[in-house]
Structures are given as C-alpha cells and as structure tokens.
KOLDOFI-286433 format. One line per field, with one value per residue (C-alpha): residue number from 1; residue in three letters; chain; x, y, z. Coordinates in nm, 3 decimals. Layout:
<nodes>
lumgu	(NUM,...) $
zaza	(Ala,...) $
loza	(A,...) $
X	(X,...) $
Y	(Y,...) $
Z	(Z,...) $
</nodes>
This chain:
<nodes>
lumgu	(1,2,3,4,5,6,7,8,9,10,11,12,13,14,15,16,17,18,19,20,21,22,23,24,25,26,27,28,29,30,31,32,33,34,35,36,37,38,39,40,41,42,43,44,45,46,47,48,49,50,51,52,53,54,55,56,57,58,59,60,61,62,63,64,65,66,67,68,69,70,71,72,73,74,75,76,77,78,79,80,81,82,83,84,85,86,87,88,89,90,91,92,93,94,95,96,97,98,99,100,101,102,103,104,105,106,107,108,109,110,111,112,113,114,115,116,117,118,119,120,121,122,123,124,125,126,127,128,129,130,131,132,133,134,135,136,137,138,139,140,141,142,143,144,145,146,147,148,149,150,151,152,153,154,155,156,157,158,159,160,161,162,163,164,165,166,167,168,169,170,171,172,173,174,175,176,177,178,179,180,181,182,183,184,185,186,187,188,189,190,191,192,193,194,195,196,197,198,199,200,201,202,203,204,205,206,207,208,209,210,211,212,213,214,215,216,217,218,219,220,221,222,223,224,225,226,227,228,229,230,231,232,233,234,235,236,237,238,239,240,241,242,243,244,245,246,247,248,249,250,251,252,253,254,255,256,257,258,259,260,261,262,263,264,265,266,267,268,269,270,271,272,273,274,275,276,277,278,279,280,281,282,283,284,285,286,287,288,289,290,291,292,293,294,295,296,297,298,299,300,301,302,303,304,305) $
zaza	(Met,Asp,Lys,Gly,Ser,Lys,Lys,Ser,Met,Asp,Ser,His,Ile,Val,Gln,Lys,Arg,Leu,Lys,Leu,Ala,Val,Leu,Leu,Thr,Phe,Ser,Ile,Leu,Cys,Val,Glu,Val,Val,Gly,Gly,Ile,Leu,Ala,Asn,Ser,Leu,Ala,Leu,Leu,Ser,Asp,Ala,Ala,His,Met,Leu,Ala,Asp,Val,Leu,Ser,Leu,Cys,Leu,Ser,Trp,Phe,Ala,Leu,Lys,Ile,Ala,Arg,Leu,Pro,Ser,Asn,Gly,Glu,Lys,Thr,Tyr,Gly,Tyr,His,Arg,Ile,Glu,Ile,Leu,Ala,Ser,Val,Val,Asn,Gly,Leu,Met,Leu,Ile,Leu,Met,Ala,Cys,Gly,Ile,Leu,Tyr,Glu,Ala,Leu,Gln,Arg,Tyr,Gln,Ser,Pro,Pro,Ser,Val,Asn,Ser,Glu,Met,Val,Met,Val,Val,Ala,Ala,Ile,Gly,Leu,Ala,Ala,Asn,Leu,Ile,Val,Ile,Tyr,Tyr,Leu,Lys,Asp,Pro,Phe,Gln,His,Thr,His,Asp,Leu,Asn,Leu,Lys,Ser,Ala,Phe,Phe,His,Val,Leu,Gly,Asp,Leu,Ile,Ala,Ser,Val,Gly,Val,Leu,Val,Gly,Gly,Gly,Ile,Ile,Trp,Leu,Thr,Gly,Trp,Asn,Ile,Val,Asp,Pro,Leu,Leu,Ala,Thr,Gly,Ile,Ser,Leu,Leu,Leu,Phe,Trp,Gly,Ala,Trp,Asn,Val,Leu,Ser,Glu,Ala,Leu,His,Ile,Leu,Leu,Glu,Gly,Val,Pro,Lys,Gly,Val,Ser,Leu,Ser,Glu,Val,Lys,Arg,Glu,Leu,Gln,Ala,Ile,Pro,Ala,Ile,Gln,Asp,Ile,His,Glu,Leu,His,Ile,Trp,Cys,Ile,Cys,Ser,Asn,Ile,Tyr,Ala,Leu,Ser,Thr,His,Ala,Leu,Ile,His,Asp,Ser,Met,Ala,Asn,Gln,Phe,Glu,Lys,Thr,Leu,Lys,Glu,Ile,Lys,Ser,Leu,Leu,Ala,Asp,Lys,Phe,Asn,Ile,Lys,His,Ser,Thr,Ile,Gln,Phe,Glu,Thr,His,Pro,Cys,Glu,Glu,Gly,Glu,Ser,Leu,Cys,Asp,Ile,Ser,His) $
loza	(A,A,A,A,A,A,A,A,A,A,A,A,A,A,A,A,A,A,A,A,A,A,A,A,A,A,A,A,A,A,A,A,A,A,A,A,A,A,A,A,A,A,A,A,A,A,A,A,A,A,A,A,A,A,A,A,A,A,A,A,A,A,A,A,A,A,A,A,A,A,A,A,A,A,A,A,A,A,A,A,A,A,A,A,A,A,A,A,A,A,A,A,A,A,A,A,A,A,A,A,A,A,A,A,A,A,A,A,A,A,A,A,A,A,A,A,A,A,A,A,A,A,A,A,A,A,A,A,A,A,A,A,A,A,A,A,A,A,A,A,A,A,A,A,A,A,A,A,A,A,A,A,A,A,A,A,A,A,A,A,A,A,A,A,A,A,A,A,A,A,A,A,A,A,A,A,A,A,A,A,A,A,A,A,A,A,A,A,A,A,A,A,A,A,A,A,A,A,A,A,A,A,A,A,A,A,A,A,A,A,A,A,A,A,A,A,A,A,A,A,A,A,A,A,A,A,A,A,A,A,A,A,A,A,A,A,A,A,A,A,A,A,A,A,A,A,A,A,A,A,A,A,A,A,A,A,A,A,A,A,A,A,A,A,A,A,A,A,A,A,A,A,A,A,A,A,A,A,A,A,A,A,A,A,A,A,A,A,A,A,A,A,A,A,A,A,A,A,A,A,A,A,A,A,A) $
X	(-1.440,-1.306,-1.175,-0.810,-0.837,-1.018,-0.762,-0.479,-0.653,-0.711,-0.347,-0.239,-0.466,-0.327,0.034,-0.037,-0.179,0.116,0.354,0.173,0.166,0.544,0.626,0.402,0.524,0.891,0.844,0.702,0.971,1.231,1.035,1.011,1.387,1.482,1.218,1.323,1.687,1.609,1.355,1.571,1.277,1.325,0.942,0.956,1.260,1.073,0.783,1.011,1.149,0.788,0.733,1.049,0.898,0.588,0.796,0.968,0.639,0.483,0.790,0.793,0.413,0.465,0.759,0.571,0.281,0.505,0.689,0.364,0.245,0.545,0.429,0.495,0.757,0.903,1.103,0.864,0.514,0.339,0.508,0.658,0.379,0.592,0.801,0.518,0.572,0.949,0.913,0.684,0.940,1.211,0.967,0.891,1.253,1.348,1.054,1.202,1.555,1.413,1.197,1.499,1.703,1.426,1.363,1.737,1.766,1.443,1.592,1.899,1.688,1.484,1.784,1.820,1.534,1.678,1.496,1.257,1.117,0.748,0.615,0.822,0.714,0.347,0.377,0.577,0.344,0.041,0.196,0.262,-0.093,-0.233,-0.004,-0.111,-0.478,-0.416,-0.225,-0.493,-0.752,-0.558,-0.510,-0.848,-1.019,-0.749,-0.722,-1.102,-1.114,-0.799,-0.645,-0.298,-0.070,0.159,-0.115,-0.267,0.065,0.123,-0.229,-0.173,0.171,0.021,-0.263,-0.008,0.192,-0.135,-0.189,0.183,0.137,-0.162,0.044,0.340,0.102,-0.062,0.275,0.407,0.112,0.171,0.540,0.438,0.183,0.372,0.745,0.751,1.033,1.010,0.692,0.921,1.102,0.768,0.614,0.916,0.879,0.513,0.605,0.872,0.607,0.379,0.651,0.706,0.336,0.321,0.624,0.473,0.141,0.335,0.598,0.346,0.113,0.410,0.557,0.218,0.207,0.568,0.493,0.200,-0.058,-0.435,-0.550,-0.702,-1.078,-1.079,-1.174,-1.031,-1.321,-1.578,-1.415,-1.419,-1.788,-1.892,-1.705,-1.855,-2.194,-2.151,-2.369,-2.099,-1.842,-1.832,-1.527,-1.251,-0.906,-0.538,-0.683,-0.432,-0.491,-0.228,-0.146,0.085,0.055,-0.182,-0.472,-0.409,-0.507,-0.434,-0.578,-0.504,-0.715,-0.812,-1.193,-1.349,-1.641,-1.956,-1.943,-2.277,-2.117,-1.784,-1.849,-1.921,-1.561,-1.573,-1.908,-1.792,-1.468,-1.655,-1.878,-1.570,-1.393,-1.705,-1.762,-1.398,-1.375,-1.713,-1.723,-1.366,-1.172,-0.956,-0.880,-0.581,-0.676,-0.555,-0.816,-0.720,-1.027,-1.055,-1.310,-1.175,-1.011,-0.643,-0.454,-0.203,0.112,-0.056,0.039,-0.134,-0.515,-0.763,-0.797,-0.634,-0.747) $
Y	(1.067,0.703,0.494,0.535,0.919,0.916,0.682,0.914,1.227,1.055,0.950,1.315,1.455,1.201,1.294,1.657,1.585,1.378,1.651,1.902,1.652,1.594,1.968,2.031,1.719,1.802,2.154,2.035,1.768,2.049,2.229,1.925,1.846,2.198,2.207,1.861,1.964,2.298,2.137,1.832,1.616,1.259,1.240,1.533,1.388,1.055,1.231,1.393,1.044,0.928,1.226,1.140,0.803,0.981,1.189,0.879,0.695,0.983,1.021,0.648,0.654,0.946,0.771,0.441,0.615,0.769,0.461,0.257,0.472,0.361,0.128,-0.243,-0.371,-0.705,-0.763,-0.640,-0.747,-0.636,-0.301,-0.168,-0.204,-0.417,-0.106,-0.004,-0.327,-0.294,0.067,-0.051,-0.311,-0.044,0.184,-0.085,-0.175,0.190,0.212,-0.076,0.083,0.414,0.242,0.046,0.370,0.554,0.262,0.227,0.604,0.583,0.301,0.511,0.797,0.582,0.559,0.937,1.133,1.477,1.807,1.891,2.228,2.129,2.454,2.426,2.054,2.155,2.434,2.228,1.926,2.147,2.275,1.911,1.805,2.086,1.986,1.623,1.712,1.906,1.625,1.366,1.598,1.594,1.222,1.091,1.102,0.907,0.663,0.587,0.532,0.332,-0.019,0.119,-0.013,0.281,0.532,0.325,0.294,0.676,0.746,0.520,0.672,1.016,0.887,0.728,1.049,1.233,0.999,1.050,1.428,1.406,1.187,1.426,1.726,1.557,1.438,1.792,1.904,1.632,1.724,2.100,2.022,1.764,1.797,1.422,1.414,1.029,1.093,1.199,0.867,0.684,0.869,0.791,0.421,0.443,0.608,0.347,0.077,0.254,0.254,-0.121,-0.184,0.036,-0.149,-0.492,-0.396,-0.262,-0.544,-0.834,-0.716,-0.644,-0.980,-1.140,-0.995,-1.083,-1.449,-1.420,-1.485,-1.467,-1.106,-0.998,-0.995,-1.254,-1.618,-1.881,-2.124,-1.852,-1.774,-2.139,-2.172,-1.867,-2.001,-2.341,-2.179,-2.073,-2.315,-2.431,-2.515,-2.858,-2.819,-2.570,-2.676,-2.564,-2.226,-1.970,-1.611,-1.356,-0.985,-0.808,-0.511,-0.411,-0.316,-0.535,-0.904,-1.192,-1.544,-1.866,-2.174,-2.482,-2.490,-2.827,-2.769,-2.980,-3.191,-3.042,-2.691,-2.761,-2.520,-2.220,-2.131,-1.771,-1.705,-1.888,-1.699,-1.364,-1.479,-1.575,-1.249,-1.048,-1.229,-1.205,-0.831,-0.730,-0.942,-0.993,-0.698,-0.953,-0.808,-1.016,-1.378,-1.679,-1.948,-2.290,-2.474,-2.850,-3.106,-3.388,-3.382,-3.328,-3.623,-3.533,-3.393,-3.352,-3.021,-3.038,-2.995,-2.933,-2.553,-2.256,-1.886) $
Z	(-2.207,-2.254,-1.973,-2.065,-2.069,-1.733,-1.581,-1.708,-1.565,-1.230,-1.217,-1.298,-1.020,-0.762,-0.867,-0.807,-0.467,-0.377,-0.472,-0.255,0.036,0.001,0.010,0.312,0.502,0.430,0.558,0.884,0.914,0.906,1.178,1.396,1.359,1.465,1.749,1.863,1.896,2.065,2.302,2.365,2.293,2.163,2.103,1.869,1.685,1.666,1.512,1.266,1.181,1.132,0.909,0.709,0.654,0.529,0.284,0.158,0.121,-0.063,-0.293,-0.363,-0.435,-0.676,-0.844,-0.873,-1.044,-1.294,-1.365,-1.390,-1.684,-1.899,-2.173,-2.179,-2.427,-2.559,-2.254,-1.984,-2.120,-1.812,-1.811,-1.484,-1.240,-1.008,-0.926,-0.695,-0.492,-0.478,-0.362,-0.089,0.023,0.041,0.226,0.484,0.545,0.602,0.856,1.049,1.063,1.187,1.454,1.581,1.606,1.798,2.025,2.112,2.192,2.407,2.616,2.681,2.801,3.044,3.271,3.299,3.138,3.035,3.080,2.799,2.688,2.699,2.570,2.255,2.225,2.234,1.978,1.726,1.776,1.715,1.382,1.285,1.370,1.148,0.869,0.886,0.887,0.560,0.394,0.495,0.339,0.016,0.008,0.135,-0.206,-0.401,-0.106,-0.109,-0.484,-0.553,-0.476,-0.522,-0.242,-0.237,-0.192,0.077,0.263,0.214,0.352,0.655,0.715,0.747,0.955,1.180,1.200,1.290,1.583,1.677,1.666,1.905,2.128,2.144,2.199,2.497,2.622,2.614,2.809,3.069,3.105,3.129,3.406,3.609,3.512,3.439,3.170,3.147,2.927,2.645,2.596,2.664,2.370,2.160,2.238,2.133,1.801,1.729,1.782,1.543,1.287,1.334,1.286,0.976,0.830,0.903,0.718,0.414,0.386,0.453,0.170,-0.062,-0.009,-0.055,-0.400,-0.484,-0.386,-0.628,-0.358,-0.434,-0.417,-0.085,-0.121,-0.393,-0.305,-0.519,-0.450,-0.518,-0.859,-0.944,-0.840,-1.055,-1.359,-1.328,-1.313,-1.686,-1.891,-2.136,-1.865,-1.720,-1.491,-1.385,-1.285,-1.280,-1.152,-1.057,-0.956,-0.862,-0.849,-1.097,-0.861,-0.585,-0.828,-1.131,-1.099,-1.335,-1.379,-1.574,-1.577,-1.784,-1.863,-1.963,-2.202,-2.228,-2.551,-2.669,-2.651,-2.802,-3.092,-2.860,-2.754,-2.856,-2.684,-2.367,-2.361,-2.380,-2.082,-1.878,-1.951,-1.865,-1.528,-1.420,-1.488,-1.357,-1.038,-0.944,-1.113,-1.302,-1.638,-1.745,-1.798,-1.999,-2.054,-2.195,-2.325,-2.324,-2.470,-2.266,-1.913,-1.905,-1.743,-1.467,-1.634,-1.961,-2.129,-2.461,-2.475,-2.750,-2.792,-2.620,-2.629) $
</nodes>
C-alpha cells in the first residue's frame, strides 16, 4: 500500500471514530441538560456546556478533515488545510463565551445557593463519566499518531470533560453527605476555568500558526546548523519556516554553494529535501541556490530550484 492510500485510509478511520464520538457525546449532553434542569444543578449544566464544546470541537475536527482532503487548485495552491486552523479559532472563541456565561451564573448563585438534587447529580455525572471514557478510548489512537490540531483539541476537550464529570460526581456526593449546596456553584466555577484554559491552549496555537510562527518542536538554529553541515553548502540565510496547518510545515531559504561544488545543484537539492523531510517533517520547501553572497536587498541570485 502506498503512502497516499494509507493516509487516506487513516483519515477515513479517524472520521468514523469522530462521528461515533459526536453521537455519543451529544446523547450524554442531552441527558445532562435534562438532569441539570431537574436537579437544579448549575454544575451539571456547566458540564453539559463543556460537552457542547466537545460536540462542536469533534464536529469541527470532522469537517476540517473532510475539507482538507479537497485538492489544491489554481487559486488555493496549498488546498484547504487552513480550514483546520480557522475551525480551531471559532472553537476557542465559543469556549470563552460559554465559560463567561457559566462563571456569571455561578457568581449569582454564591449569594443564595439553591437546593440541589444530589442523587440525580451523581447518577447523571456517572453516566457522563462513562461516556467520556468510551469517547477517549475511541480517540486515543488517532491522537497519539497525528499532529492534527483539531484532533488534539478534541481529545483534550473530552479529557477536560472527563475531569469535570469526576468533579461533578464527587461534588454531588459531598452535597448528599453534608447538604452544602454551595459546592454546586463552586464546581461550576472550576469548570468555567477549565473551559478558559482549554480555549487559551487552542487559540494560542491556532494564532501562532496564522502568524506563520516556527512550528513547535522545530528549532530554526538547528535546521540552519544541519543544512550547513551538508558538504556543498557554505552558508544558509534568509531562512523561514512556518506552518500551513498543524501537521504540514513549509520552508524557504537561500543556500550559498561552495565554488568547487557549483555544478552539484541537483545532488545538493536532493540532500536538502531528504534532510528536511526525515529529520524535521518539512515536506514543502523552496531553496534558492547562490554562487556568491546576496547583498542586502538583492533579489536576483544565480540559480533557483
């Protein structure tokens, strides 16, 4: 099986798992909304909001994978991979809005904590906990074997909701044992902070990519050092590395060639491409070769590949 076929099959498997995760998470979301209203529990409704964020994240991930498979064309030469990043920005902003709404309601309840049906809270939280464990099981393999930002954000959404479900379950037990209804808005506050943390992680990484920052895990100085270690190369300058999306990296640079090796452009280019792909996962590169140093502001050099 060639790499393209394997990649397509992997993408298809991930999409199937995302669909199952969406259906299961949405079902538990509905249960938590009904349970939260009947039990008068803001913590349960907050967990439902967190699950809604999970559903949105999973849907956006699935949509981004579908769109990313569309071929490039004359207007969009890199295809539609940036859809993944735009989806992550939308996802992060929605998380912030939900967190603000939950935090506001929690602050209102601190003044006069309402009575909460702790038994119902514990039952519904236990169901949510079980569902999240199943979803994490479905997503853990794709998460471990991909650099896709949306899959990572979806995985961490569900992991965060798993933690929230444990908190709500424990909180329901505390209310049942002690009658301290103030625990409910306290839990809701904790969940809202968890949402803020998740939103910050998603947005910061997405904005880093939109600003064409160097990919995380890639060192500009190390790439330059490795390229300059190639025998034919005398110097590397005008080096730029950026992300097209979370798992596709690009590079452009000027490479000054030793005079004695000026006739080995093709061989050197092959060495550069191989090094970048194997060691740094950079598979889109533009290398401009030079036989004399470019002066500052000079745009025309000897040979470009």
